[in-house]
N, C-alpha and C positions, 0 to 999 in steps of 0.2 A: 691665453689659451691655453698654454703650457702649464702654466702657474695653479691655475683653475679646476685643472682636471689631469694632469699625468701627477704632482706634484702629492695632490689631494688625493689620487689612488694609492701612490706607493706610502705615502705616510701611514693609511687604512691597514693597505695589504700587509705592513711593518708592525703596526699595534696588532693583528689580530694574530700572525704569526706567534709573536709575545706572550701573546694569551695563551696562543694554544700551548708555549711551551711552559707554562706557569703551572698548568696541571701535573708537570713532572718533574718542576723545576729542584725541590726538595733534595732529590736524591737520583740517581743514574734511572732511566727508566728500565735499565734492565730488574732493579729492586722494586716497580710500581708492582701492585696488587693486580694481578688479571685471571681473566675465565673466559669463554667463550663467547660471551656476548660482548662484554669489552673488546677484545679482540675483532669481533664483526663489528661495533661500533666505532671503533679505531679503523679498521678499515675505511669504512664510508665517509669518515672524517677525512682521511689521508687521499680517497679520490675527491673529496670535494675543494680541499683545498686546491690540489692538482690542478683542477678544473679553473678554480679561483686564479693561480696563478696566469694558467693560461690566457683569460680573459685578461686579463691585469696587459699581457704580451700584445693582444691584438687590439689593446687601447692606445698603448704605447705607439703599436705602427698607424693606427689613424691617427693620431696626433701628428706622427711625421707627415705625413699625408698631408693635411690640415695646412700642417707648416710650412711644407713647401709649395702647396698651393696660394697661400697668403703670401710668401716672398714672392712668387713670382708674378703674382697681383700687383706689389709695390714696385715690381721691378716695370708692370704693362704703365702704371699710372706714372711711373718717373717720364716713362717716354713719350705719353701723351703728354706733359708737360711738354717736352721738350719740343716733339711735334708743333703744337698749338704757339709756342714762341717762335720757331721757323715760321710757321706760318702769318702771323701778325706780321714777320720781318715781310713775307712772301706781299702782304696785301698791302702793305705800305710801299713796297718796291712797283707792283704792277700802278699804283695811284698814281706816282711820282713817274713811271713812266709814259703813262694816256695823258696825265698833262703834259709834260713837255711834248710828248707829239702832238696834243691838240694846239697847243699853243704855237710851235710851228707851222701846222698847217692852217692856222688864221692869219699868222706872219705874211706868209705867204700868199695867202687869200687875198689879203689887206694889201699887201704892198707888192703884190705879183707883179704890174704891168712896170712899176716902177722901176725895181731893184732890173727886171728885164732890159728895160731902155739901158739902164746902168751899164746894165753887164755887155751889154750891145756896143755903148760907146766905150765901154773902158779896155773893150778889146782891141790887142794889136794885131791880129792876125785869125784866120778863120779858124786853124789849128785851138787859139786860146780861148775860142769860143768854145767849142766843142769842148774843151778841157773844162771849162765852168760848169756850162752846165751838165756834164758828167757827173760834177762834185755833188752837187744840188740833191742829183738822183740821188748817189750814194747816201747822202745824209739823209734824207727819207727813208730809204730804204734802211737802212743803220736804226733810224725811230722803230720803225714799223716791225723789224725784227728784237729788238727788244723788249718792246712789246709782248710780241709774241711768246716770246723765252719764256718773259715773269710770269705771263697766263698758263704756260706748261707747268713751269715751277709751283705754280699755287696748286693747279689740278692736281700736280704727284704728292704734293703734301696732305691736302684735304683726303686723297686716299686713303695715303697711310694714317691718319686719322681715324677715318671711319672702319680700317682692320683694328687698329690698336682699341679702339671703341667696343668692336665687336669681341675681340680676344677678352676685353675687362669686362664684359657682360659674361661670356662664357666662364670666367674663373672666378667671377662673384659666387655663379649657382655654385659651380663644383665647390668652394671653400661652405657652401651655405649645408649642401650634402654631406660632405663630410663632418662638418659639426653635428650635424642630427647623426648622422652614423656612429660618433662619439658619445654622444649621448646618449645614443640608444645602450652600446656595450656598457656604459656605463651605472646606466640604469639596471642592467644584469648584472654588474658586480654587487653592485646595493642590495640585491636578489642574494647573490650567491653568497656574501659578506653573511647575511644571516643566517643562512644555512648554515655556513661552517660554523657559525659561533654558537648555534643550536646543537649541535653537534658534541663541538665540544665541551661543552655543559652537560652533554647528557653523558658524555665521557667522564667528566668529573665526577658527578653524582653515582655513577655507576662505580666509580674506585671507590668514592667514600662508602658505599654500601657496600661493598666487596672490602676494604679496612677494616670497618667495624664487625663485619660477618666474622671476616681472620681473626680480629681482636678479642671477640667473646669466645671464639673458640680456643683461641690460646688461653685464656686465659681458664677457662675449663683444664685443658689440657695440662698447664702451669701449676696449676692447683693440685692436679693428680701428680705430676712429678711431684710435685712437693709432698704432697702424703706417701708416694711411695719412698722419699728421699728420706723422710723421719722414722721410717719404717725400715730400714734398708740399712745395713752394717756399712756400705759404702757411702752415705750423704756423710753429708757436713753440720753443724748446728749455726745457723743464720747470725751475722753480726749484728747487733742493736741500729737503728736508723742511726740512731743518736751519737754513733758511736763512727759512722761512715765518715773518712775523710771527701773529700773533693773528688779525688782520682785526678786520674792525668790525661785530661782529652787533648792533649796535645798531640798525643802519639795518632790520633787519626789522622792528622794534615801529613805525619810522615809515613801511613800504612797505605793512604792514597795517593801517592808516590809510584807506588809498584803495582799499581794496578797492569794485567797484563803480562806481569811475570809469570812464565808456566811454571804450573805445580810439579815439583821432582821429589821426589820420596826421597827423605832423609835429607832435604834442602834447606837451609837457614840462610842464606845469602842472596842477595837480587840477581844471582843468574839463575835462581832456583829456590822455591820456598814451598814446603810442607806447611801445613796450617800451623803445629806449634812452632818450626824455624821463624815462620813468618813475623810471630807475637814475640818471639825471643830475642829478633833480631830489632822488631821497631823499638821494644820496650828500652833494651839496652842502648839506643842512641839520646834516653831520656836518664840516661844514670841508673837504671832500674834492672838487676839481673834475676831472669825468671829461670826455672828449671826448665827441663828440654821437652818433656812428654806434655800432651794433655792434661793425663790424669794428676802428672804430677802439679801440672799450673792450677787445676781446681781445685789442690788441696791449699792453695797457699791463696796471703792476701786475705780482704775478706769478704765473707761469702754474704750472696747474697741471694734469699731462698729463690725460687723457679716461680713460685706465686704472685712473686712482688715484684713484677714489669714496670712498673710507677717510679722504684729505685734507679731505675738504671740510669747510667750517666756516659756520655762521649766518652771514650777509653777503657771501659770496663771488659774484661774478658768474658763471653758470653760460650757456654760448655754444653755438649753433646754425648748421651751418653743411649748406649745401645739399648731399643724399648724404654727408650728414659729411666734407667737405672744408674745412679750416681758413682755405681761401683766400675759400672763400666763403660766408662767416659772415655771415646775416640775423636773427638772434634773441637777442634778451638776457633773461636776468631774473636776479633773485637767489635764492641760495639759503637757504631757509628751515630745514633740520633735517629729519631722519628721510624723507628719500629725496625731500621736496618743494620748490617753488620758485614763487614770486610774479612772477607777470608780466601785460602787456600783451598779449594775444594776438593778435588783427587785429580789420580791420573788424566792426562789429557785436556785438563781445566786449565784456567791462568786464575792469579789474585783477579778478585772483585768484588762488587756489594749486592748482596743477596739481601733478601723481607726474613728477618727474625719472625713478625708473626706470624709470614703465609707458612715458615718453618714446622714453629711450635703448630698449627690447626693442621697443616696435612700428615705430619710425621709424626709430633709427638715426642722427642727425643730430648729435649731441649731440660738441663736438671739443676741451671741454675748461674749464675756468675761471679766471678770475682775481682776485688776492686785493689789499686794498688797507689 
């Protein structure tokens, strides 16, 4: 029962939880695009998942009850087996005692007179006669007592057998009821799993729709930024696509080690980072020395225009300027892939992963990237 119910349920719940987590597995949850509709649907999915886990716990409790009843039933049946063996012995003993008593009575009946005459002739005194008569009486009484004792033992064993059989019947009924309750919970779990899966699918669809919306808006904003850069004295000329190197993707893993490190103005060590200090420190770990400020870093390396998001590779530095002006760069982060970047945002915050496409679509201050 445990293998068919508990194990299968937990495997299903684990698969459900894994499927749910895969919706956000590509990047940290904080970087996933969201809106009010997505958040509402996520809350529904979380609530449904919690209810599913509650049902799984109830099923486990019910299975444990089933197992306890089954264990008690096995014990009762073992007791019945032993009592029936005792009853067989008692039945044989009673049959033997009755046979012995009957044989002795028959012998006394057949040979009573002869034995009595012999007993009289063989006595040497009246006291000896009394003793012999008393002995015969005692022998007969002993046989009768033995039969009575064995009959009482047999009756006691039979009563115990009947009691155990009644208990067995009750336990069989209880086990059947426990199995029915467990099956009912299983059916509810199956229904709840389907509901959770549908909610998770809706969340995934909504996220994809939001990603597409943000990507479209980001592309429009990036095109605007690129146009602004081309007309601004602060902009840079883009490096030809064929001249771009593979970049430094290994810096992503290094940067992610410092997630949660607090933002510190002017910070450039693991005790605290500002945006450009983080990038400078991480790149130094791979032997590349970057300028200290975000504006200086923007003007270093190979430039990727704001509207060429398709060219971004993990490890590229991504830059942001006030009102999308490349001449007013004020923030930098490291692109980690999948439309996200790691950065040290501002005072009171920590190093974290955020959505690049969401920032472009909402703030429109992206001005391009540099590759080293």
